[in-house]
C-alpha positions as CSV (number, residue, x, y, z in Angstrom):
1,M,69.9,24.4,113.8
2,A,70.4,27.9,115.3
3,D,67.7,29.4,117.5
4,Q,66.1,32.2,115.6
5,S,64.5,33.8,118.7
6,R,68.0,34.8,120.2
7,P,69.3,38.2,119.4
8,V,72.4,38.7,117.3
9,T,75.4,39.7,119.3
10,G,76.2,43.4,118.9
11,Y,72.6,44.5,118.2
12,P,70.0,45.6,120.7
13,A,67.4,43.0,121.7
14,T,64.0,43.3,120.3
15,T,60.6,42.9,122.0
16,T,57.8,40.6,120.8
17,T,56.5,43.6,118.9
18,G,59.7,43.8,116.8
19,H,61.0,47.1,118.3
20,P,64.4,47.3,120.0
21,T,64.5,47.6,123.7
22,T,66.1,50.7,125.3
23,T,68.0,51.0,128.5
24,A,68.7,54.2,130.4
25,T,72.5,54.6,130.2
26,A,74.5,57.8,130.6
27,Y,77.0,56.9,127.8
28,P,75.8,54.6,125.0
29,Y,79.2,53.2,124.3
30,V,81.3,50.6,126.1
31,T,84.4,52.9,126.4
32,P,84.0,55.8,129.0
33,P,84.3,59.4,127.7
34,P,87.9,60.8,127.7
35,Q,88.8,63.5,130.1
36,N,90.7,66.6,128.8
37,P,93.6,67.3,131.1
38,Y,93.7,71.0,130.1
39,F,90.1,71.7,131.1
40,H,89.4,69.1,133.7
41,V,91.3,70.8,136.5
42,T,89.2,69.9,139.5
43,N,91.3,66.9,140.2
44,N,94.6,68.8,140.0
45,P,95.9,69.1,143.6
46,Y,98.1,72.1,142.7
47,Y,95.3,74.3,141.2
48,N,93.6,76.8,143.4
49,P,91.1,79.1,141.6
50,Y,90.9,81.4,144.6
51,A,94.7,82.0,144.9
52,P,95.8,85.7,144.8
53,P,97.7,86.9,141.7
54,P,101.5,86.9,141.8
55,R,103.2,89.8,143.7
56,A,105.1,91.0,140.6
57,T,101.8,91.4,138.6
58,T,100.2,93.3,141.5
59,F,103.2,95.7,141.8
60,V,103.2,96.4,138.0
61,H,99.4,97.2,138.1
62,R,99.8,99.5,141.1
63,F,102.8,101.2,139.6
64,F,101.0,102.0,136.3
65,A,98.0,103.2,138.2
66,F,100.1,105.5,140.4
67,L,101.9,106.8,137.3
68,I,98.7,107.6,135.4
69,G,97.4,109.3,138.5
70,I,100.4,111.6,138.7
71,I,100.1,112.4,135.0
72,L,96.4,113.3,135.3
73,T,97.0,115.4,138.4
74,T,99.8,117.3,136.8
75,G,97.7,117.9,133.7
76,V,94.8,119.3,135.8
77,I,97.1,121.6,137.7
78,I,98.7,123.0,134.6
79,F,95.3,123.5,133.0
80,I,94.0,125.4,136.0
81,M,97.1,127.6,136.1
82,W,96.7,128.3,132.4
83,L,93.1,129.3,133.0
84,V,94.1,131.6,135.8
85,L,97.2,133.2,134.3
86,R,96.4,133.0,130.6
87,P,100.1,133.5,129.5
88,Q,100.8,135.3,126.3
89,I,104.0,135.7,124.3
90,P,105.5,139.2,124.2
91,Q,105.2,141.5,121.1
92,F,108.0,143.2,119.3
93,R,108.1,146.0,116.7
94,V,110.9,148.0,115.0
95,E,110.5,151.7,115.7
96,T,113.5,153.0,113.8
97,L,116.4,151.7,111.7
98,T,119.1,154.0,110.6
99,L,122.1,153.3,108.4
100,T,125.4,155.1,108.1
101,N,128.5,154.7,106.0
102,F,126.9,152.0,103.9
103,N,129.0,150.7,101.0
104,V,129.3,147.6,98.8
105,S,132.7,147.0,97.3
106,S,133.5,145.4,93.9
107,N,134.1,142.0,95.5
108,S,130.7,142.0,97.3
109,L,132.1,143.2,100.7
110,V,129.5,145.1,102.7
111,S,130.3,147.7,105.3
112,G,128.2,150.0,107.3
113,N,126.6,150.8,110.7
114,W,123.0,149.9,111.6
115,D,121.2,151.3,114.6
116,A,117.9,149.5,115.4
117,R,115.4,150.6,118.0
118,F,112.8,148.0,119.2
119,V,109.8,148.2,121.4
120,A,108.9,145.1,123.4
121,T,105.5,144.8,124.9
122,N,104.4,142.4,127.7
123,P,100.6,141.9,127.2
124,N,100.3,139.8,130.4
125,S,98.5,141.2,133.4
126,K,99.9,138.7,135.9
127,I,103.2,137.6,134.5
128,V,106.6,139.2,134.6
129,L,109.1,138.5,131.8
130,Y,112.9,138.0,132.3
131,Y,115.1,138.3,129.2
132,D,118.7,137.2,129.1
133,E,121.3,136.0,126.6
134,I,119.9,138.3,123.9
135,E,121.5,138.1,120.5
136,A,120.6,140.1,117.4
137,A,121.6,140.1,113.8
138,V,121.0,142.0,110.6
139,Y,120.7,140.2,107.3
140,Y,120.5,141.0,103.6
141,K,118.1,138.3,102.4
142,S,119.6,135.2,103.9
143,D,123.2,136.5,104.3
144,S,124.2,137.6,107.7
145,I,125.9,141.0,107.7
146,S,126.5,141.7,111.4
147,E,125.7,140.3,114.9
148,T,125.6,141.9,118.3
149,T,124.4,141.3,121.9
150,V,121.8,143.2,123.8
151,A,121.7,143.8,127.6
152,P,119.3,141.6,129.6
153,F,116.3,143.2,131.1
154,V,113.1,142.6,133.2
155,Q,109.7,143.5,131.9
156,G,106.8,144.1,134.3
157,V,103.1,143.4,133.6
158,K,101.5,145.5,130.8
159,N,104.9,147.1,130.2
160,E,106.6,148.5,127.1
161,T,110.4,148.4,127.0
162,K,112.6,150.1,124.5
163,I,115.6,148.1,123.2
164,R,118.5,149.3,121.2
165,A,120.7,147.1,119.0
166,M,123.8,148.5,117.2
167,F,125.5,146.6,114.4
168,A,128.8,147.3,112.6
169,S,130.2,145.5,109.6
170,L,133.5,145.7,107.8
171,T,134.1,142.2,106.5
172,A,130.6,140.8,105.5
173,Y,130.1,139.3,102.1
174,V,126.8,138.8,100.3
175,D,125.8,136.8,97.3
176,G,124.8,138.8,94.4
177,R,126.5,142.2,94.5
178,D,124.4,143.3,91.6
179,G,121.2,142.6,93.5
180,I,122.1,144.8,96.5
181,N,123.5,147.5,94.3
182,G,120.4,147.3,92.1
183,E,118.2,148.0,95.1
184,R,120.4,150.8,96.1
185,S,120.2,152.4,92.7
186,R,116.4,152.5,93.1
187,G,116.8,154.3,96.4
188,T,116.0,151.6,99.0
189,V,117.7,148.5,100.3
190,G,115.7,145.8,102.2
191,F,117.2,144.2,105.4
192,N,116.0,141.6,107.9
193,L,116.5,141.8,111.6
194,R,116.5,138.7,113.9
195,M,116.7,138.4,117.7
196,V,117.0,135.3,119.9
197,S,116.7,135.4,123.7
198,R,116.0,133.2,126.6
199,V,112.9,134.3,128.5
200,R,111.3,133.1,131.7
201,F,107.7,133.7,132.9
202,Q,107.1,134.5,136.6
203,A,103.8,135.0,138.4
204,G,104.2,135.4,142.1
205,S,106.1,132.4,143.4
206,W,105.5,130.4,140.2
207,W,108.3,130.2,137.7
208,A,108.1,128.6,134.2
209,R,111.1,127.0,132.7
210,R,113.3,129.0,130.4
211,R,112.1,129.2,126.8
212,V,113.9,130.3,123.6
213,L,112.2,133.4,122.2
214,R,112.7,134.1,118.5
215,V,111.9,137.5,116.9
216,Y,111.9,138.0,113.2
217,C,111.5,141.4,111.5
218,P,111.5,141.0,107.7
219,N,111.5,143.4,104.7
220,L,112.7,146.5,106.4
221,S,113.2,149.0,103.6
222,V,115.9,151.6,104.3
223,R,116.2,154.6,102.0
224,V,119.9,155.1,101.2
225,D,121.3,158.3,99.7
226,G,123.8,158.0,96.9
227,N,126.7,160.0,98.5
228,G,127.3,159.2,102.2
229,G,125.6,155.9,102.4
230,N,123.2,157.1,105.0
231,G,119.5,156.1,105.3
232,S,116.5,155.5,107.5
233,L,113.5,153.2,107.7
234,V,110.8,153.8,105.2
235,G,107.1,153.6,106.2
236,G,107.3,154.0,110.0
237,S,107.4,151.2,112.6
238,K,107.2,147.6,111.5
239,E,105.7,144.7,113.5
240,C,107.8,141.6,114.0
241,S,106.8,137.9,114.3
242,V,107.5,136.3,117.6
243,G,107.5,132.6,118.5
244,L,108.6,130.3,121.3
């Protein structure tokens, strides 16, 4: 007959009071806890937590820091120069526009001579403007009638310079002969003038890179007589829009 006082295998022993006995063990199971090889790195002889980062990573970090420093320094210099110089784009207006020998043939061929006088104003008090490669054109609506070139010039600070552009056309065609003849029958014909130039800004020893200057003078009404095809600008001088 089995001894009833012996504890069953696999269960904790009990005391005389019927409560199980407890023992102070760090891990209550027979098998020891597993060790994670990805996090338990203290036993890895090749791991050094105090090792410096690779040289390639250090070079990349220093290069980007240097590049950002150059960009910030350049931006600050440009901003300070802008505050000191306050560059402004020049202003243009058409003073006079005369037309001679104007005629429109039955096949929409336009001929005539245009003489345009401009006034260019440099509003800057510290910057000199240099104009070169100046090209001008006269249009009827979006149709180019004639093109010409203008002599380069230098414009000092707070200076006004007069510019003359002369156009001649013998073989220009326009769309809508009835439209231009209809305007002429009412006494005036509207033309557009455009000018493109390369301009540089200079203040002392500082030079800005060349910029393309675009001048557009729209809706220039010219009164044309019915006999000789001569006319002049209506309403006095006209301001032009200017952009870089």
